[in-house]
N, CA, C and O atoms as CSV, one atom per row, in Angstrom:
chain,resi,resn,atom,element,x,y,z
A,1,MET,N,N,109.470,98.657,104.358
A,1,MET,CA,C,108.605,99.654,104.962
A,1,MET,C,C,107.135,99.350,104.682
A,1,MET,O,O,106.294,99.513,105.566
A,2,ASN,N,N,106.824,98.923,103.500
A,2,ASN,CA,C,105.461,98.640,103.096
A,2,ASN,C,C,104.887,97.457,103.878
A,2,ASN,O,O,103.715,97.469,104.254
A,3,VAL,N,N,105.702,96.454,104.117
A,3,VAL,CA,C,105.269,95.272,104.854
A,3,VAL,C,C,104.926,95.646,106.292
A,3,VAL,O,O,103.978,95.109,106.866
A,4,ILE,N,N,105.683,96.551,106.865
A,4,ILE,CA,C,105.444,96.989,108.241
A,4,ILE,C,C,104.103,97.725,108.339
A,4,ILE,O,O,103.353,97.541,109.297
A,5,GLN,N,N,103.815,98.555,107.341
A,5,GLN,CA,C,102.541,99.285,107.327
A,5,GLN,C,C,101.366,98.322,107.198
A,5,GLN,O,O,100.354,98.475,107.882
A,6,GLU,N,N,101.502,97.336,106.327
A,6,GLU,CA,C,100.444,96.354,106.152
A,6,GLU,C,C,100.220,95.555,107.435
A,6,GLU,O,O,99.080,95.302,107.826
A,7,THR,N,N,101.297,95.168,108.075
A,7,THR,CA,C,101.204,94.425,109.328
A,7,THR,C,C,100.491,95.261,110.390
A,7,THR,O,O,99.645,94.753,111.126
A,8,THR,N,N,100.836,96.523,110.461
A,8,THR,CA,C,100.205,97.428,111.425
A,8,THR,C,C,98.713,97.561,111.141
A,8,THR,O,O,97.894,97.530,112.060
A,9,GLN,N,N,98.367,97.709,109.862
A,9,GLN,CA,C,96.957,97.830,109.484
A,9,GLN,C,C,96.179,96.566,109.851
A,9,GLN,O,O,95.063,96.644,110.365
A,10,VAL,N,N,96.769,95.414,109.585
A,10,VAL,CA,C,96.113,94.144,109.898
A,10,VAL,C,C,95.925,94.006,111.407
A,10,VAL,O,O,94.880,93.548,111.869
A,11,GLN,N,N,96.937,94.403,112.170
A,11,GLN,CA,C,96.831,94.328,113.633
A,11,GLN,C,C,95.745,95.265,114.150
A,11,GLN,O,O,94.994,94.904,115.057
A,12,GLN,N,N,95.657,96.467,113.577
A,12,GLN,CA,C,94.618,97.414,113.986
A,12,GLN,C,C,93.228,96.871,113.650
A,12,GLN,O,O,92.301,96.967,114.455
A,13,LEU,N,N,93.099,96.305,112.461
A,13,LEU,CA,C,91.817,95.731,112.054
A,13,LEU,C,C,91.425,94.584,112.979
A,13,LEU,O,O,90.271,94.478,113.394
A,14,ASN,N,N,92.390,93.726,113.298
A,14,ASN,CA,C,92.106,92.610,114.190
A,14,ASN,C,C,91.697,93.088,115.575
A,14,ASN,O,O,90.785,92.527,116.182
A,15,SER,N,N,92.354,94.106,116.072
A,15,SER,CA,C,91.994,94.615,117.398
A,15,SER,C,C,90.603,95.244,117.379
A,15,SER,O,O,89.862,95.119,118.354
A,16,GLN,N,N,90.238,95.912,116.294
A,16,GLN,CA,C,88.901,96.485,116.167
A,16,GLN,C,C,87.845,95.383,116.106
A,16,GLN,O,O,86.801,95.477,116.752
A,17,LEU,N,N,88.124,94.348,115.332
A,17,LEU,CA,C,87.191,93.223,115.234
A,17,LEU,C,C,87.028,92.520,116.575
A,17,LEU,O,O,85.923,92.127,116.950
A,18,LYS,N,N,88.127,92.368,117.288
A,18,LYS,CA,C,88.079,91.726,118.602
A,18,LYS,C,C,87.251,92.554,119.585
A,18,LYS,O,O,86.443,92.008,120.336
A,19,ALA,N,N,87.455,93.866,119.579
A,19,ALA,CA,C,86.695,94.749,120.466
A,19,ALA,C,C,85.205,94.695,120.125
A,19,ALA,O,O,84.359,94.671,121.020
A,20,ASP,N,N,84.890,94.676,118.831
A,20,ASP,CA,C,83.493,94.590,118.400
A,20,ASP,C,C,82.875,93.272,118.844
A,20,ASP,O,O,81.740,93.247,119.321
A,21,LEU,N,N,83.606,92.187,118.692
A,21,LEU,CA,C,83.117,90.875,119.110
A,21,LEU,C,C,82.854,90.850,120.621
A,21,LEU,O,O,81.840,90.317,121.070
A,22,GLU,N,N,83.770,91.427,121.396
A,22,GLU,CA,C,83.602,91.466,122.849
A,22,GLU,C,C,82.360,92.267,123.237
A,22,GLU,O,O,81.620,91.871,124.138
A,23,ARG,N,N,82.130,93.395,122.557
A,23,ARG,CA,C,80.932,94.210,122.825
A,23,ARG,C,C,79.657,93.434,122.513
A,23,ARG,O,O,78.705,93.452,123.293
A,24,ARG,N,N,79.643,92.750,121.367
A,24,ARG,CA,C,78.453,91.991,120.988
A,24,ARG,C,C,78.203,90.824,121.942
A,24,ARG,O,O,77.055,90.534,122.279
A,25,GLN,N,N,79.270,90.156,122.377
A,25,GLN,CA,C,79.116,89.053,123.320
A,25,GLN,C,C,78.591,89.549,124.661
A,25,GLN,O,O,77.742,88.902,125.274
A,26,LEU,N,N,79.083,90.678,125.113
A,26,LEU,CA,C,78.620,91.252,126.372
A,26,LEU,C,C,77.138,91.626,126.272
A,26,LEU,O,O,76.369,91.370,127.198
A,27,ALA,N,N,76.747,92.223,125.165
A,27,ALA,CA,C,75.345,92.594,124.963
A,27,ALA,C,C,74.457,91.344,124.919
A,27,ALA,O,O,73.364,91.334,125.486
A,28,ALA,N,N,74.931,90.301,124.249
A,28,ALA,CA,C,74.162,89.064,124.166
A,28,ALA,C,C,74.028,88.412,125.546
A,28,ALA,O,O,72.968,87.883,125.883
A,29,THR,N,N,75.085,88.449,126.331
A,29,THR,CA,C,75.040,87.884,127.678
A,29,THR,C,C,74.046,88.635,128.542
A,29,THR,O,O,73.264,88.030,129.274
A,30,ARG,N,N,74.079,89.957,128.454
A,30,ARG,CA,C,73.123,90.762,129.231
A,30,ARG,C,C,71.693,90.472,128.806
A,30,ARG,O,O,70.805,90.350,129.649
A,31,ALA,N,N,71.469,90.362,127.511
A,31,ALA,CA,C,70.124,90.072,127.012
A,31,ALA,C,C,69.668,88.692,127.480
A,31,ALA,O,O,68.506,88.506,127.841
A,32,LEU,N,N,70.579,87.735,127.473
A,32,LEU,CA,C,70.230,86.393,127.917
A,32,LEU,C,C,69.808,86.397,129.382
A,32,LEU,O,O,68.803,85.787,129.749
A,33,HIS,N,N,70.584,87.092,130.219
A,33,HIS,CA,C,70.244,87.162,131.637
A,33,HIS,C,C,68.887,87.831,131.840
A,33,HIS,O,O,68.091,87.396,132.671
A,34,LYS,N,N,68.634,88.877,131.086
A,34,LYS,CA,C,67.358,89.590,131.196
A,34,LYS,C,C,66.212,88.672,130.776
A,34,LYS,O,O,65.182,88.618,131.447
A,35,ASN,N,N,66.389,87.952,129.668
A,35,ASN,CA,C,65.347,87.037,129.192
A,35,ASN,C,C,65.091,85.913,130.182
A,35,ASN,O,O,63.941,85.549,130.425
A,36,LEU,N,N,66.157,85.361,130.754
A,36,LEU,CA,C,65.992,84.290,131.732
A,36,LEU,C,C,65.255,84.786,132.971
A,36,LEU,O,O,64.409,84.080,133.521
A,37,LYS,N,N,65.573,85.984,133.400
A,37,LYS,CA,C,64.915,86.549,134.572
A,37,LYS,C,C,63.427,86.757,134.301
A,37,LYS,O,O,62.587,86.440,135.142
A,38,THR,N,N,63.111,87.287,133.135
A,38,THR,CA,C,61.718,87.507,132.753
A,38,THR,C,C,60.972,86.179,132.654
A,38,THR,O,O,59.840,86.061,133.123
A,39,GLU,N,N,61.602,85.195,132.051
A,39,GLU,CA,C,60.969,83.887,131.901
A,39,GLU,C,C,60.736,83.242,133.268
A,39,GLU,O,O,59.703,82.610,133.491
A,40,THR,N,N,61.682,83.399,134.168
A,40,THR,CA,C,61.528,82.843,135.517
A,40,THR,C,C,60.347,83.484,136.229
A,40,THR,O,O,59.562,82.795,136.881
A,41,LYS,N,N,60.222,84.782,136.109
A,41,LYS,CA,C,59.091,85.477,136.732
A,41,LYS,C,C,57.767,84.971,136.157
A,41,LYS,O,O,56.813,84.722,136.895
A,42,THR,N,N,57.721,84.824,134.848
A,42,THR,CA,C,56.497,84.359,134.188
A,42,THR,C,C,56.131,82.958,134.646
A,42,THR,O,O,54.970,82.691,134.955
A,43,ARG,N,N,57.096,82.072,134.692
A,43,ARG,CA,C,56.832,80.696,135.121
A,43,ARG,C,C,56.394,80.642,136.582
A,43,ARG,O,O,55.528,79.847,136.946
A,44,THR,N,N,56.993,81.488,137.413
A,44,THR,CA,C,56.609,81.532,138.822
A,44,THR,C,C,55.160,81.984,138.960
A,44,THR,O,O,54.394,81.402,139.727
A,45,LEU,N,N,54.790,83.015,138.219
A,45,LEU,CA,C,53.411,83.492,138.268
A,45,LEU,C,C,52.441,82.428,137.768
A,45,LEU,O,O,51.364,82.253,138.339
A,46,GLN,N,N,52.810,81.722,136.713
A,46,GLN,CA,C,51.953,80.657,136.198
A,46,GLN,C,C,51.787,79.553,137.231
A,46,GLN,O,O,50.688,79.028,137.414
A,47,PHE,N,N,52.862,79.207,137.897
A,47,PHE,CA,C,52.802,78.156,138.910
A,47,PHE,C,C,51.908,78.588,140.066
A,47,PHE,O,O,51.075,77.809,140.532
A,48,LYS,N,N,52.076,79.827,140.532
A,48,LYS,CA,C,51.247,80.324,141.635
A,48,LYS,C,C,49.773,80.342,141.244
A,48,LYS,O,O,48.904,80.004,142.047
A,49,LYS,N,N,49.503,80.736,140.013
A,49,LYS,CA,C,48.116,80.764,139.539
A,49,LYS,C,C,47.545,79.350,139.495
A,49,LYS,O,O,46.395,79.131,139.878
A,50,SER,N,N,48.330,78.406,139.036
A,50,SER,CA,C,47.841,77.028,138.981
A,50,SER,C,C,47.611,76.475,140.392
A,50,SER,O,O,46.695,75.683,140.611
A,51,GLN,N,N,48.442,76.894,141.337
A,51,GLN,CA,C,48.250,76.452,142.725
A,51,GLN,C,C,46.965,77.026,143.298
A,51,GLN,O,O,46.242,76.338,144.020
A,52,ARG,N,N,46.677,78.279,142.981
A,52,ARG,CA,C,45.430,78.888,143.464
A,52,ARG,C,C,44.225,78.177,142.870
A,52,ARG,O,O,43.242,77.910,143.562
A,53,LEU,N,N,44.313,77.872,141.576
A,53,LEU,CA,C,43.201,77.188,140.920
A,53,LEU,C,C,42.996,75.798,141.499
A,53,LEU,O,O,41.859,75.381,141.722
A,54,SER,N,N,44.075,75.082,141.743
A,54,SER,CA,C,43.928,73.725,142.258
A,54,SER,C,C,43.481,73.736,143.714
A,54,SER,O,O,42.858,72.777,144.169
A,55,ALA,N,N,43.784,74.801,144.455
A,55,ALA,CA,C,43.349,74.887,145.850
A,55,ALA,C,C,41.851,75.153,145.929
A,55,ALA,O,O,41.202,74.769,146.902
A,56,ASN,N,N,41.296,75.810,144.906
A,56,ASN,CA,C,39.873,76.131,144.904
A,56,ASN,C,C,39.008,74.941,144.534
A,56,ASN,O,O,37.850,74.876,144.948
A,57,SER,N,N,39.525,74.019,143.784
A,57,SER,CA,C,38.726,72.867,143.362
A,57,SER,C,C,39.354,71.591,143.905
A,57,SER,O,O,40.574,71.422,143.912
A,58,VAL,N,N,38.488,70.712,144.351
A,58,VAL,CA,C,38.967,69.440,144.883
A,58,VAL,C,C,38.975,68.426,143.736
A,58,VAL,O,O,37.938,68.131,143.143
A,59,LEU,N,N,40.161,67.903,143.438
A,59,LEU,CA,C,40.305,66.958,142.337
A,59,LEU,C,C,40.757,65.610,142.879
A,59,LEU,O,O,41.427,65.517,143.908
A,60,THR,N,N,40.375,64.592,142.167
A,60,THR,CA,C,40.883,63.264,142.505
A,60,THR,C,C,42.317,63.178,141.994
A,60,THR,O,O,42.703,63.962,141.126
A,61,PRO,N,N,43.102,62.262,142.502
A,61,PRO,CA,C,44.484,62.134,142.013
A,61,PRO,C,C,44.568,61.900,140.505
A,61,PRO,O,O,45.490,62.384,139.848
A,62,GLU,N,N,43.613,61.164,139.966
A,62,GLU,CA,C,43.615,60.912,138.523
A,62,GLU,C,C,43.372,62.202,137.742
A,62,GLU,O,O,44.018,62.457,136.725
A,63,GLN,N,N,42.443,63.000,138.226
A,63,GLN,CA,C,42.154,64.269,137.556
A,63,GLN,C,C,43.356,65.209,137.638
A,63,GLN,O,O,43.685,65.917,136.686
A,64,GLU,N,N,43.990,65.193,138.789
A,64,GLU,CA,C,45.170,66.034,138.965
A,64,GLU,C,C,46.287,65.621,138.002
A,64,GLU,O,O,46.959,66.470,137.415
A,65,LEU,N,N,46.473,64.319,137.849
A,65,LEU,CA,C,47.489,63.800,136.935
A,65,LEU,C,C,47.180,64.220,135.497
A,65,LEU,O,O,48.079,64.625,134.760
A,66,GLU,N,N,45.921,64.125,135.104
A,66,GLU,CA,C,45.531,64.540,133.760
A,66,GLU,C,C,45.798,66.036,133.539
A,66,GLU,O,O,46.232,66.458,132.466
A,67,ARG,N,N,45.531,66.801,134.563
A,67,ARG,CA,C,45.736,68.234,134.476
A,67,ARG,C,C,47.222,68.575,134.295
A,67,ARG,O,O,47.576,69.456,133.512
A,68,VAL,N,N,48.065,67.876,135.017
A,68,VAL,CA,C,49.506,68.092,134.891
A,68,VAL,C,C,49.977,67.702,133.505
A,68,VAL,O,O,50.815,68.386,132.919
A,69,LYS,N,N,49.448,66.610,132.975
A,69,LYS,CA,C,49.833,66.175,131.633
A,69,LYS,C,C,49.444,67.212,130.577
A,69,LYS,O,O,50.174,67.433,129.611
A,70,GLU,N,N,48.279,67.846,130.776
A,70,GLU,CA,C,47.825,68.849,129.822
A,70,GLU,C,C,48.752,70.067,129.817
A,70,GLU,O,O,49.025,70.646,128.765
A,71,VAL,N,N,49.230,70.447,130.997
A,71,VAL,CA,C,50.092,71.619,131.105
A,71,VAL,C,C,51.441,71.354,130.445
A,71,VAL,O,O,51.974,72.225,129.758
A,72,TYR,N,N,51.987,70.181,130.642
A,72,TYR,CA,C,53.301,69.870,130.112
A,72,TYR,C,C,53.166,69.014,128.911
A,72,TYR,O,O,54.169,68.635,128.306
């Protein structure tokens, strides 16, 4: 009888741990998607801003290459 109770307790603990792990993984996945979306928006805005700046000034190909190297 005692072994059965212990087995039941271990199974309950394992199921609780599994449920907790699934919740944390789901939260981490959602956070990752949110962060990626935010980062994509930021990079898009930076790119658009750099395009506006480069459209306003006429650069030689060498100057443009140097500018790209500085950014990356």
